[in-house]
PDB file of N, CA, C, O and CB in Angstrom:
ATOM      1  N   MET A   1      36.600 157.881-152.805  1.00  0.00           N
ATOM      2  CA  MET A   1      38.075 158.430-153.347  1.00  0.00           C
ATOM      3  C   MET A   1      38.324 157.587-154.492  1.00  0.00           C
ATOM      4  O   MET A   1      38.494 156.385-154.290  1.00  0.00           O
ATOM      5  CB  MET A   1      39.411 158.291-152.232  1.00  0.00           C
ATOM      6  N   SER A   2      38.371 158.075-155.734  1.00  0.00           N
ATOM      7  CA  SER A   2      38.852 157.369-156.970  1.00  0.00           C
ATOM      8  C   SER A   2      40.352 156.556-156.641  1.00  0.00           C
ATOM      9  O   SER A   2      41.134 156.802-155.723  1.00  0.00           O
ATOM     10  CB  SER A   2      39.036 158.581-158.239  1.00  0.00           C
ATOM     11  N   ASP A   3      40.474 155.473-157.748  1.00  0.00           N
ATOM     12  CA  ASP A   3      41.381 154.949-157.631  1.00  0.00           C
ATOM     13  C   ASP A   3      42.583 155.944-158.128  1.00  0.00           C
ATOM     14  O   ASP A   3      42.502 156.197-159.330  1.00  0.00           O
ATOM     15  CB  ASP A   3      41.163 153.768-158.188  1.00  0.00           C
ATOM     16  N   PHE A   4      43.331 156.364-157.664  1.00  0.00           N
ATOM     17  CA  PHE A   4      44.710 157.160-157.801  1.00  0.00           C
ATOM     18  C   PHE A   4      45.841 156.851-157.910  1.00  0.00           C
ATOM     19  O   PHE A   4      46.738 157.564-158.358  1.00  0.00           O
ATOM     20  CB  PHE A   4      44.957 157.782-157.047  1.00  0.00           C
ATOM     21  N   MET A   5      45.961 155.419-157.394  1.00  0.00           N
ATOM     22  CA  MET A   5      47.581 154.993-157.280  1.00  0.00           C
ATOM     23  C   MET A   5      47.680 154.259-158.287  1.00  0.00           C
ATOM     24  O   MET A   5      46.693 153.635-158.677  1.00  0.00           O
ATOM     25  CB  MET A   5      48.149 154.191-156.002  1.00  0.00           C
ATOM     26  N   ASP A   6      49.011 154.163-158.994  1.00  0.00           N
ATOM     27  CA  ASP A   6      49.376 153.323-160.245  1.00  0.00           C
ATOM     28  C   ASP A   6      51.179 153.314-159.600  1.00  0.00           C
ATOM     29  O   ASP A   6      52.061 154.097-159.953  1.00  0.00           O
ATOM     30  CB  ASP A   6      48.932 154.303-162.186  1.00  0.00           C
ATOM     31  N   ILE A   7      51.272 152.492-158.868  1.00  0.00           N
ATOM     32  CA  ILE A   7      52.747 152.203-158.183  1.00  0.00           C
ATOM     33  C   ILE A   7      53.454 150.688-158.743  1.00  0.00           C
ATOM     34  O   ILE A   7      53.313 149.563-158.263  1.00  0.00           O
ATOM     35  CB  ILE A   7      52.504 152.094-156.307  1.00  0.00           C
ATOM     36  N   LYS A   8      54.085 151.037-159.684  1.00  0.00           N
ATOM     37  CA  LYS A   8      54.359 149.802-160.646  1.00  0.00           C
ATOM     38  C   LYS A   8      55.197 148.791-159.868  1.00  0.00           C
ATOM     39  O   LYS A   8      55.104 147.597-160.154  1.00  0.00           O
ATOM     40  CB  LYS A   8      55.190 150.241-162.056  1.00  0.00           C
ATOM     41  N   CYS A   9      55.952 149.179-158.966  1.00  0.00           N
ATOM     42  CA  CYS A   9      56.630 148.192-158.001  1.00  0.00           C
ATOM     43  C   CYS A   9      55.680 147.105-156.964  1.00  0.00           C
ATOM     44  O   CYS A   9      56.028 146.105-156.336  1.00  0.00           O
ATOM     45  CB  CYS A   9      57.514 149.162-157.037  1.00  0.00           C
ATOM     46  N   LEU A  10      54.428 147.747-157.092  1.00  0.00           N
ATOM     47  CA  LEU A  10      53.436 147.193-156.029  1.00  0.00           C
ATOM     48  C   LEU A  10      52.282 146.337-156.777  1.00  0.00           C
ATOM     49  O   LEU A  10      51.772 146.859-157.768  1.00  0.00           O
ATOM     50  CB  LEU A  10      52.725 148.488-155.143  1.00  0.00           C
ATOM     51  N   THR A  11      51.867 145.143-156.395  1.00  0.00           N
ATOM     52  CA  THR A  11      50.899 144.379-156.955  1.00  0.00           C
ATOM     53  C   THR A  11      49.506 144.891-156.755  1.00  0.00           C
ATOM     54  O   THR A  11      49.374 145.320-155.608  1.00  0.00           O
ATOM     55  CB  THR A  11      51.025 143.099-156.473  1.00  0.00           C
ATOM     56  N   LYS A  12      48.519 144.982-157.417  1.00  0.00           N
ATOM     57  CA  LYS A  12      47.439 145.432-157.604  1.00  0.00           C
ATOM     58  C   LYS A  12      46.616 145.380-155.978  1.00  0.00           C
ATOM     59  O   LYS A  12      45.805 146.238-155.630  1.00  0.00           O
ATOM     60  CB  LYS A  12      46.850 144.602-158.838  1.00  0.00           C
ATOM     61  N   LYS A  13      46.955 144.400-155.267  1.00  0.00           N
ATOM     62  CA  LYS A  13      46.489 144.019-154.047  1.00  0.00           C
ATOM     63  C   LYS A  13      46.992 144.689-152.973  1.00  0.00           C
ATOM     64  O   LYS A  13      46.273 145.034-152.035  1.00  0.00           O
ATOM     65  CB  LYS A  13      46.666 142.792-153.864  1.00  0.00           C
ATOM     66  N   GLU A  14      48.416 144.951-153.037  1.00  0.00           N
ATOM     67  CA  GLU A  14      49.200 145.983-152.116  1.00  0.00           C
ATOM     68  C   GLU A  14      48.697 147.365-152.517  1.00  0.00           C
ATOM     69  O   GLU A  14      48.673 148.221-151.632  1.00  0.00           O
ATOM     70  CB  GLU A  14      50.901 145.910-152.310  1.00  0.00           C
ATOM     71  N   GLN A  15      48.329 147.654-153.629  1.00  0.00           N
ATOM     72  CA  GLN A  15      48.030 148.977-153.893  1.00  0.00           C
ATOM     73  C   GLN A  15      46.339 149.335-153.376  1.00  0.00           C
ATOM     74  O   GLN A  15      45.961 150.404-152.897  1.00  0.00           O
ATOM     75  CB  GLN A  15      48.322 149.185-155.564  1.00  0.00           C
ATOM     76  N   THR A  16      45.575 148.226-153.609  1.00  0.00           N
ATOM     77  CA  THR A  16      44.420 148.284-152.736  1.00  0.00           C
ATOM     78  C   THR A  16      44.528 148.372-151.433  1.00  0.00           C
ATOM     79  O   THR A  16      43.491 148.771-150.903  1.00  0.00           O
ATOM     80  CB  THR A  16      43.707 147.337-152.881  1.00  0.00           C
ATOM     81  N   LYS A  17      45.682 148.076-150.481  1.00  0.00           N
ATOM     82  CA  LYS A  17      45.610 147.962-149.242  1.00  0.00           C
ATOM     83  C   LYS A  17      45.913 149.112-148.699  1.00  0.00           C
ATOM     84  O   LYS A  17      45.458 149.577-147.654  1.00  0.00           O
ATOM     85  CB  LYS A  17      46.272 147.033-148.803  1.00  0.00           C
ATOM     86  N   ILE A  18      46.784 149.630-149.502  1.00  0.00           N
ATOM     87  CA  ILE A  18      47.564 151.172-148.998  1.00  0.00           C
ATOM     88  C   ILE A  18      46.482 152.270-149.220  1.00  0.00           C
ATOM     89  O   ILE A  18      46.336 153.256-148.498  1.00  0.00           O
ATOM     90  CB  ILE A  18      49.113 151.671-150.062  1.00  0.00           C
ATOM     91  N   ALA A  19      45.766 151.969-150.287  1.00  0.00           N
ATOM     92  CA  ALA A  19      44.671 153.125-150.574  1.00  0.00           C
ATOM     93  C   ALA A  19      43.209 152.748-149.437  1.00  0.00           C
ATOM     94  O   ALA A  19      42.494 153.627-148.957  1.00  0.00           O
ATOM     95  CB  ALA A  19      44.137 153.017-152.579  1.00  0.00           C
ATOM     96  N   GLU A  20      43.071 151.565-149.248  1.00  0.00           N
ATOM     97  CA  GLU A  20      42.205 151.155-147.743  1.00  0.00           C
ATOM     98  C   GLU A  20      42.665 151.932-146.784  1.00  0.00           C
ATOM     99  O   GLU A  20      41.876 152.779-146.364  1.00  0.00           O
ATOM    100  CB  GLU A  20      42.374 149.613-147.125  1.00  0.00           C
ATOM    101  N   GLN A  21      43.943 151.877-146.216  1.00  0.00           N
ATOM    102  CA  GLN A  21      44.687 152.404-145.209  1.00  0.00           C
ATOM    103  C   GLN A  21      44.420 153.911-144.957  1.00  0.00           C
ATOM    104  O   GLN A  21      44.105 154.506-143.927  1.00  0.00           O
ATOM    105  CB  GLN A  21      46.062 152.155-145.508  1.00  0.00           C
ATOM    106  N   ILE A  22      44.671 154.393-146.385  1.00  0.00           N
ATOM    107  CA  ILE A  22      44.348 156.224-146.284  1.00  0.00           C
ATOM    108  C   ILE A  22      43.077 156.199-146.101  1.00  0.00           C
ATOM    109  O   ILE A  22      42.727 156.597-144.990  1.00  0.00           O
ATOM    110  CB  ILE A  22      44.654 157.319-147.687  1.00  0.00           C
ATOM    111  N   GLU A  23      42.133 155.819-146.915  1.00  0.00           N
ATOM    112  CA  GLU A  23      40.801 155.954-146.646  1.00  0.00           C
ATOM    113  C   GLU A  23      40.373 156.031-145.029  1.00  0.00           C
ATOM    114  O   GLU A  23      39.895 156.981-144.409  1.00  0.00           O
ATOM    115  CB  GLU A  23      40.161 154.801-147.341  1.00  0.00           C
ATOM    116  N   ARG A  24      40.683 154.823-144.620  1.00  0.00           N
ATOM    117  CA  ARG A  24      40.342 154.590-143.460  1.00  0.00           C
ATOM    118  C   ARG A  24      41.013 155.922-142.282  1.00  0.00           C
ATOM    119  O   ARG A  24      40.410 156.328-141.288  1.00  0.00           O
ATOM    120  CB  ARG A  24      40.847 153.050-143.263  1.00  0.00           C
ATOM    121  N   GLN A  25      42.044 156.278-142.638  1.00  0.00           N
ATOM    122  CA  GLN A  25      42.887 157.043-141.837  1.00  0.00           C
ATOM    123  C   GLN A  25      42.204 158.733-142.045  1.00  0.00           C
ATOM    124  O   GLN A  25      42.283 159.570-141.145  1.00  0.00           O
ATOM    125  CB  GLN A  25      44.617 156.781-142.403  1.00  0.00           C
ATOM    126  N   ILE A  26      41.505 159.023-143.482  1.00  0.00           N
ATOM    127  CA  ILE A  26      40.718 160.263-143.404  1.00  0.00           C
ATOM    128  C   ILE A  26      39.646 160.208-143.021  1.00  0.00           C
ATOM    129  O   ILE A  26      39.059 161.263-142.778  1.00  0.00           O
ATOM    130  CB  ILE A  26      40.572 160.870-144.366  1.00  0.00           C
ATOM    131  N   ALA A  27      38.868 158.695-142.788  1.00  0.00           N
ATOM    132  CA  ALA A  27      37.570 158.870-142.274  1.00  0.00           C
ATOM    133  C   ALA A  27      37.877 158.886-140.664  1.00  0.00           C
ATOM    134  O   ALA A  27      36.943 159.319-139.990  1.00  0.00           O
ATOM    135  CB  ALA A  27      36.508 157.651-142.809  1.00  0.00           C
ATOM    136  N   ASP A  28      38.562 158.647-140.245  1.00  0.00           N
ATOM    137  CA  ASP A  28      38.928 158.698-138.723  1.00  0.00           C
ATOM    138  C   ASP A  28      39.160 160.281-138.445  1.00  0.00           C
ATOM    139  O   ASP A  28      38.450 160.926-137.674  1.00  0.00           O
ATOM    140  CB  ASP A  28      40.407 157.725-138.338  1.00  0.00           C
ATOM    141  N   LYS A  29      40.142 160.767-139.107  1.00  0.00           N
ATOM    142  CA  LYS A  29      40.416 162.494-139.165  1.00  0.00           C
ATOM    143  C   LYS A  29      39.312 163.074-139.288  1.00  0.00           C
ATOM    144  O   LYS A  29      39.154 164.117-138.652  1.00  0.00           O
ATOM    145  CB  LYS A  29      41.272 163.104-140.336  1.00  0.00           C
ATOM    146  N   LYS A  30      38.146 162.529-140.207  1.00  0.00           N
ATOM    147  CA  LYS A  30      36.983 163.283-140.355  1.00  0.00           C
ATOM    148  C   LYS A  30      36.152 163.409-138.871  1.00  0.00           C
ATOM    149  O   LYS A  30      35.739 164.460-138.379  1.00  0.00           O
ATOM    150  CB  LYS A  30      36.110 162.567-141.521  1.00  0.00           C
ATOM    151  N   LYS A  31      36.022 162.017-138.288  1.00  0.00           N
ATOM    152  CA  LYS A  31      35.220 161.579-137.425  1.00  0.00           C
ATOM    153  C   LYS A  31      35.831 162.516-136.221  1.00  0.00           C
ATOM    154  O   LYS A  31      35.067 163.092-135.446  1.00  0.00           O
ATOM    155  CB  LYS A  31      35.213 159.955-137.303  1.00  0.00           C
ATOM    156  N   GLU A  32      36.866 162.599-136.145  1.00  0.00           N
ATOM    157  CA  GLU A  32      37.456 163.477-134.896  1.00  0.00           C
ATOM    158  C   GLU A  32      37.477 165.331-135.036  1.00  0.00           C
ATOM    159  O   GLU A  32      37.828 166.127-134.165  1.00  0.00           O
ATOM    160  CB  GLU A  32      39.202 162.911-134.738  1.00  0.00           C
ATOM    161  N   GLY A  33      37.049 165.584-136.226  1.00  0.00           N
ATOM    162  CA  GLY A  33      36.632 167.011-136.582  1.00  0.00           C
ATOM    163  C   GLY A  33      38.208 167.627-137.241  1.00  0.00           C
ATOM    164  O   GLY A  33      38.489 168.807-137.451  1.00  0.00           O
ATOM    165  N   ILE A  34      38.887 166.678-137.420  1.00  0.00           N
ATOM    166  CA  ILE A  34      40.510 167.384-138.083  1.00  0.00           C
ATOM    167  C   ILE A  34      39.967 168.004-139.665  1.00  0.00           C
ATOM    168  O   ILE A  34      40.038 169.163-140.074  1.00  0.00           O
ATOM    169  CB  ILE A  34      42.139 165.743-138.413  1.00  0.00           C
ATOM    170  N   TYR A  35      39.472 166.918-140.282  1.00  0.00           N
ATOM    171  CA  TYR A  35      38.935 167.413-141.804  1.00  0.00           C
ATOM    172  C   TYR A  35      37.453 167.740-141.708  1.00  0.00           C
ATOM    173  O   TYR A  35      36.794 167.527-140.690  1.00  0.00           O
ATOM    174  CB  TYR A  35      39.114 166.173-143.046  1.00  0.00           C
ATOM    175  N   THR A  36      37.003 168.229-142.740  1.00  0.00           N
ATOM    176  CA  THR A  36      35.697 168.657-143.034  1.00  0.00           C
ATOM    177  C   THR A  36      35.712 168.134-144.386  1.00  0.00           C
ATOM    178  O   THR A  36      36.615 168.064-145.221  1.00  0.00           O
ATOM    179  CB  THR A  36      35.373 170.213-142.864  1.00  0.00           C
ATOM    180  N   ALA A  37      34.559 167.803-144.399  1.00  0.00           N
ATOM    181  CA  ALA A  37      34.108 167.005-145.796  1.00  0.00           C
ATOM    182  C   ALA A  37      34.168 168.013-147.207  1.00  0.00           C
ATOM    183  O   ALA A  37      34.035 167.480-148.309  1.00  0.00           O
ATOM    184  CB  ALA A  37      32.343 166.427-145.589  1.00  0.00           C
ATOM    185  N   LYS A  38      34.351 169.309-147.106  1.00  0.00           N
ATOM    186  CA  LYS A  38      34.814 170.415-147.774  1.00  0.00           C
ATOM    187  C   LYS A  38      36.260 170.200-148.126  1.00  0.00           C
ATOM    188  O   LYS A  38      36.578 169.845-149.261  1.00  0.00           O
ATOM    189  CB  LYS A  38      34.606 171.629-146.974  1.00  0.00           C
ATOM    190  N   GLU A  39      37.286 170.442-147.018  1.00  0.00           N
ATOM    191  CA  GLU A  39      38.546 169.808-147.242  1.00  0.00           C
ATOM    192  C   GLU A  39      38.813 168.488-147.668  1.00  0.00           C
ATOM    193  O   GLU A  39      39.835 168.332-148.336  1.00  0.00           O
ATOM    194  CB  GLU A  39      39.131 169.884-146.267  1.00  0.00           C
ATOM    195  N   ILE A  40      38.276 167.739-147.480  1.00  0.00           N
ATOM    196  CA  ILE A  40      38.331 166.185-148.189  1.00  0.00           C
ATOM    197  C   ILE A  40      38.420 166.244-149.598  1.00  0.00           C
ATOM    198  O   ILE A  40      39.326 165.757-150.275  1.00  0.00           O
ATOM    199  CB  ILE A  40      37.014 165.263-147.912  1.00  0.00           C
ATOM    200  N   ARG A  41      37.180 167.023-150.110  1.00  0.00           N
ATOM    201  CA  ARG A  41      36.920 167.149-151.485  1.00  0.00           C
ATOM    202  C   ARG A  41      38.257 167.943-152.048  1.00  0.00           C
ATOM    203  O   ARG A  41      38.850 167.650-153.087  1.00  0.00           O
ATOM    204  CB  ARG A  41      35.455 167.948-151.743  1.00  0.00           C
ATOM    205  N   ALA A  42      38.597 168.996-151.151  1.00  0.00           N
ATOM    206  CA  ALA A  42      39.670 169.838-151.836  1.00  0.00           C
ATOM    207  C   ALA A  42      40.981 169.037-152.006  1.00  0.00           C
ATOM    208  O   ALA A  42      41.589 169.082-153.075  1.00  0.00           O
ATOM    209  CB  ALA A  42      39.974 171.167-150.990  1.00  0.00           C
ATOM    210  N   ILE A  43      41.353 168.415-151.121  1.00  0.00           N
ATOM    211  CA  ILE A  43      42.352 167.425-151.397  1.00  0.00           C
ATOM    212  C   ILE A  43      41.958 166.463-152.210  1.00  0.00           C
ATOM    213  O   ILE A  43      43.006 165.946-152.598  1.00  0.00           O
ATOM    214  CB  ILE A  43      42.817 166.845-150.327  1.00  0.00           C
ATOM    215  N   GLU A  44      40.979 165.865-152.745  1.00  0.00           N
ATOM    216  CA  GLU A  44      40.755 164.676-153.649  1.00  0.00           C
ATOM    217  C   GLU A  44      40.931 165.286-155.165  1.00  0.00           C
ATOM    218  O   GLU A  44      41.400 164.656-156.114  1.00  0.00           O
ATOM    219  CB  GLU A  44      39.161 163.961-153.386  1.00  0.00           C
ATOM    220  N   GLU A  45      40.507 166.499-155.194  1.00  0.00           N
ATOM    221  CA  GLU A  45      40.666 167.495-156.285  1.00  0.00           C
ATOM    222  C   GLU A  45      42.212 167.524-156.823  1.00  0.00           C
ATOM    223  O   GLU A  45      42.453 167.326-158.014  1.00  0.00           O
ATOM    224  CB  GLU A  45      40.213 168.979-155.718  1.00  0.00           C
ATOM    225  N   MET A  46      43.115 167.753-155.983  1.00  0.00           N
ATOM    226  CA  MET A  46      44.387 168.562-155.786  1.00  0.00           C
ATOM    227  C   MET A  46      44.949 167.388-157.110  1.00  0.00           C
ATOM    228  O   MET A  46      44.711 166.182-157.169  1.00  0.00           O
ATOM    229  CB  MET A  46      45.295 168.609-153.823  1.00  0.00           C
ATOM    230  N   LYS A  47      45.658 168.143-157.966  1.00  0.00           N
ATOM    231  CA  LYS A  47      46.398 167.338-158.901  1.00  0.00           C
ATOM    232  C   LYS A  47      47.743 167.269-158.522  1.00  0.00           C
ATOM    233  O   LYS A  47      48.357 168.263-158.133  1.00  0.00           O
ATOM    234  CB  LYS A  47      46.307 167.815-160.238  1.00  0.00           C
ATOM    235  N   LEU A  48      48.306 166.000-158.623  1.00  0.00           N
ATOM    236  CA  LEU A  48      49.572 165.613-157.751  1.00  0.00           C
ATOM    237  C   LEU A  48      50.544 166.022-158.831  1.00  0.00           C
ATOM    238  O   LEU A  48      50.175 166.290-159.974  1.00  0.00           O
ATOM    239  CB  LEU A  48      49.731 163.883-157.193  1.00  0.00           C
ATOM    240  N   SER A  49      51.559 166.053-158.504  1.00  0.00           N
ATOM    241  CA  SER A  49      53.253 166.261-159.483  1.00  0.00           C
ATOM    242  C   SER A  49      54.008 165.582-158.590  1.00  0.00           C
ATOM    243  O   SER A  49      53.846 165.347-157.392  1.00  0.00           O
ATOM    244  CB  SER A  49      54.087 168.060-159.761  1.00  0.00           C
ATOM    245  N   PRO A  50      55.275 165.168-159.739  1.00  0.00           N
ATOM    246  CA  PRO A  50      56.251 164.566-158.831  1.00  0.00           C
ATOM    247  C   PRO A  50      57.017 165.537-158.105  1.00  0.00           C
ATOM    248  O   PRO A  50      57.070 166.738-158.370  1.00  0.00           O
ATOM    249  CB  PRO A  50      57.158 163.707-159.529  1.00  0.00           C
ATOM    250  N   LEU A  51      57.532 165.020-157.294  1.00  0.00           N
ATOM    251  CA  LEU A  51      58.659 165.933-156.011  1.00  0.00           C
ATOM    252  C   LEU A  51      59.662 166.541-157.043  1.00  0.00           C
ATOM    253  O   LEU A  51      59.811 166.133-158.195  1.00  0.00           O
ATOM    254  CB  LEU A  51      59.761 164.695-154.589  1.00  0.00           C
ATOM    255  N   PRO A  52      60.233 167.436-156.537  1.00  0.00           N
ATOM    256  CA  PRO A  52      61.359 168.309-157.577  1.00  0.00           C
ATOM    257  C   PRO A  52      62.369 167.298-157.593  1.00  0.00           C
ATOM    258  O   PRO A  52      62.896 167.114-158.690  1.00  0.00           O
ATOM    259  CB  PRO A  52      62.073 169.954-156.983  1.00  0.00           C
ATOM    260  N   ASP A  53      62.742 166.637-156.687  1.00  0.00           N
ATOM    261  CA  ASP A  53      63.933 165.995-156.820  1.00  0.00           C
ATOM    262  C   ASP A  53      63.970 164.877-157.647  1.00  0.00           C
ATOM    263  O   ASP A  53      65.070 164.474-158.022  1.00  0.00           O
ATOM    264  CB  ASP A  53      64.367 165.663-155.688  1.00  0.00           C
ATOM    265  N   ILE A  54      62.920 164.291-158.004  1.00  0.00           N
ATOM    266  CA  ILE A  54      62.332 163.362-159.185  1.00  0.00           C
ATOM    267  C   ILE A  54      62.904 163.528-160.227  1.00  0.00           C
ATOM    268  O   ILE A  54      63.661 162.870-160.941  1.00  0.00           O
ATOM    269  CB  ILE A  54      61.010 163.494-159.544  1.00  0.00           C
ATOM    270  N   LEU A  55      62.091 165.266-160.247  1.00  0.00           N
ATOM    271  CA  LEU A  55      62.118 165.535-161.697  1.00  0.00           C
ATOM    272  C   LEU A  55      63.823 166.114-162.136  1.00  0.00           C
ATOM    273  O   LEU A  55      64.073 166.337-163.320  1.00  0.00           O
ATOM    274  CB  LEU A  55      60.791 166.808-162.027  1.00  0.00           C
ATOM    275  N   ASP A  56      64.623 166.261-161.333  1.00  0.00           N
ATOM    276  CA  ASP A  56      65.823 166.764-161.621  1.00  0.00           C
ATOM    277  C   ASP A  56      66.659 165.446-161.715  1.00  0.00           C
ATOM    278  O   ASP A  56      67.804 165.583-162.143  1.00  0.00           O
ATOM    279  CB  ASP A  56      66.302 167.838-160.566  1.00  0.00           C
ATOM    280  N   VAL A  57      66.253 164.210-161.379  1.00  0.00           N
ATOM    281  CA  VAL A  57      67.368 163.470-161.079  1.00  0.00           C
ATOM    282  C   VAL A  57      68.200 162.899-162.758  1.00  0.00           C
ATOM    283  O   VAL A  57      69.334 162.422-162.778  1.00  0.00           O
ATOM    284  CB  VAL A  57      66.729 162.121-159.987  1.00  0.00           C
ATOM    285  N   GLN A  58      67.522 163.052-163.748  1.00  0.00           N
ATOM    286  CA  GLN A  58      68.329 162.746-164.811  1.00  0.00           C
ATOM    287  C   GLN A  58      69.488 164.099-164.929  1.00  0.00           C
ATOM    288  O   GLN A  58      70.512 163.782-165.535  1.00  0.00           O
ATOM    289  CB  GLN A  58      67.302 162.503-166.194  1.00  0.00           C
ATOM    290  N   SER A  59      69.451 165.258-164.527  1.00  0.00           N
ATOM    291  CA  SER A  59      70.000 166.091-164.882  1.00  0.00           C
ATOM    292  C   SER A  59      71.185 166.401-163.687  1.00  0.00           C
ATOM    293  O   SER A  59      72.094 167.223-163.802  1.00  0.00           O
ATOM    294  CB  SER A  59      69.028 167.025-165.254  1.00  0.00           C
ATOM    295  N   VAL A  60      70.939 165.557-162.559  1.00  0.00           N
ATOM    296  CA  VAL A  60      71.955 165.343-161.456  1.00  0.00           C
ATOM    297  C   VAL A  60      72.920 164.429-162.147  1.00  0.00           C
ATOM    298  O   VAL A  60      74.041 164.898-162.344  1.00  0.00           O
ATOM    299  CB  VAL A  60      71.338 164.687-160.036  1.00  0.00           C
ATOM    300  N   TYR A  61      72.657 163.085-162.588  1.00  0.00           N
ATOM    301  CA  TYR A  61      73.110 162.135-163.358  1.00  0.00           C
ATOM    302  C   TYR A  61      74.101 162.522-164.568  1.00  0.00           C
ATOM    303  O   TYR A  61      75.324 162.395-164.622  1.00  0.00           O
ATOM    304  CB  TYR A  61      71.989 161.512-163.790  1.00  0.00           C
ATOM    305  N   GLU A  62      73.299 162.976-165.418  1.00  0.00           N
ATOM    306  CA  GLU A  62      73.569 163.190-166.549  1.00  0.00           C
ATOM    307  C   GLU A  62      75.146 163.810-167.227  1.00  0.00           C
ATOM    308  O   GLU A  62      75.793 163.371-168.178  1.00  0.00           O
ATOM    309  CB  GLU A  62      72.546 163.907-166.726  1.00  0.00           C
ATOM    310  N   SER A  63      75.429 164.997-166.307  1.00  0.00           N
ATOM    311  CA  SER A  63      76.759 165.561-166.481  1.00  0.00           C
ATOM    312  C   SER A  63      77.671 164.553-165.470  1.00  0.00           C
ATOM    313  O   SER A  63      78.871 164.681-165.716  1.00  0.00           O
ATOM    314  CB  SER A  63      76.791 167.301-166.046  1.00  0.00           C
ATOM    315  N   PHE A  64      77.448 163.796-164.630  1.00  0.00           N
ATOM    316  CA  PHE A  64      78.128 162.934-163.923  1.00  0.00           C
ATOM    317  C   PHE A  64      78.862 161.873-164.711  1.00  0.00           C
ATOM    318  O   PHE A  64      80.045 161.572-164.547  1.00  0.00           O
ATOM    319  CB  PHE A  64      77.285 162.403-163.045  1.00  0.00           C
ATOM    320  N   LEU A  65      77.909 161.268-165.706  1.00  0.00           N
ATOM    321  CA  LEU A  65      77.858 160.000-166.640  1.00  0.00           C
ATOM    322  C   LEU A  65      78.826 160.326-167.620  1.00  0.00           C
ATOM    323  O   LEU A  65      79.729 159.534-167.889  1.00  0.00           O
ATOM    324  CB  LEU A  65      76.403 159.659-167.347  1.00  0.00           C
ATOM    325  N   TYR A  66      78.701 161.554-168.242  1.00  0.00           N
ATOM    326  CA  TYR A  66      79.400 161.783-169.506  1.00  0.00           C
ATOM    327  C   TYR A  66      80.472 162.606-169.322  1.00  0.00           C
ATOM    328  O   TYR A  66      80.936 162.991-170.396  1.00  0.00           O
ATOM    329  CB  TYR A  66      78.587 162.331-170.516  1.00  0.00           C
ATOM    330  N   GLU A  67      81.197 163.136-168.075  1.00  0.00           N
ATOM    331  CA  GLU A  67      82.226 163.812-167.838  1.00  0.00           C
ATOM    332  C   GLU A  67      83.429 163.165-168.668  1.00  0.00           C
ATOM    333  O   GLU A  67      83.692 161.963-168.691  1.00  0.00           O
ATOM    334  CB  GLU A  67      82.397 163.881-166.392  1.00  0.00           C
ATOM    335  N   LYS A  68      84.086 164.138-169.318  1.00  0.00           N
ATOM    336  CA  LYS A  68      85.490 163.535-170.075  1.00  0.00           C
ATOM    337  C   LYS A  68      86.721 163.166-169.155  1.00  0.00           C
ATOM    338  O   LYS A  68      87.396 164.066-168.656  1.00  0.00           O
ATOM    339  CB  LYS A  68      86.109 164.687-171.134  1.00  0.00           C
ATOM    340  N   LYS A  69      86.941 162.130-168.986  1.00  0.00           N
ATOM    341  CA  LYS A  69      88.045 161.840-168.308  1.00  0.00           C
ATOM    342  C   LYS A  69      89.531 162.502-168.552  1.00  0.00           C
ATOM    343  O   LYS A  69      89.711 162.568-169.768  1.00  0.00           O
ATOM    344  CB  LYS A  69      88.090 160.573-168.467  1.00  0.00           C
ATOM    345  N   ASP A  70      90.427 162.909-167.972  1.00  0.00           N
ATOM    346  CA  ASP A  70      91.529 162.935-168.164  1.00  0.00           C
ATOM    347  C   ASP A  70      92.795 162.259-168.519  1.00  0.00           C
ATOM    348  O   ASP A  70      93.842 162.903-168.585  1.00  0.00           O
ATOM    349  CB  ASP A  70      91.553 163.230-167.628  1.00  0.00           C
TER     350      ASP A  70
END
């Protein structure tokens, strides 16, 4: 699995630890037959996008911050 995480608030060591946990959980699910190698490759190739609510944060606060007070 490629290095896919870049979490600014975590150190590189913490990011590595999380990545290792994810890889271990995927390996366990593969052993249990929950995931096939093909499904894992498909998941690895997915493009991730920010959550919709994160994309809308600016628009949520923008009107609130710049409302004219009576």
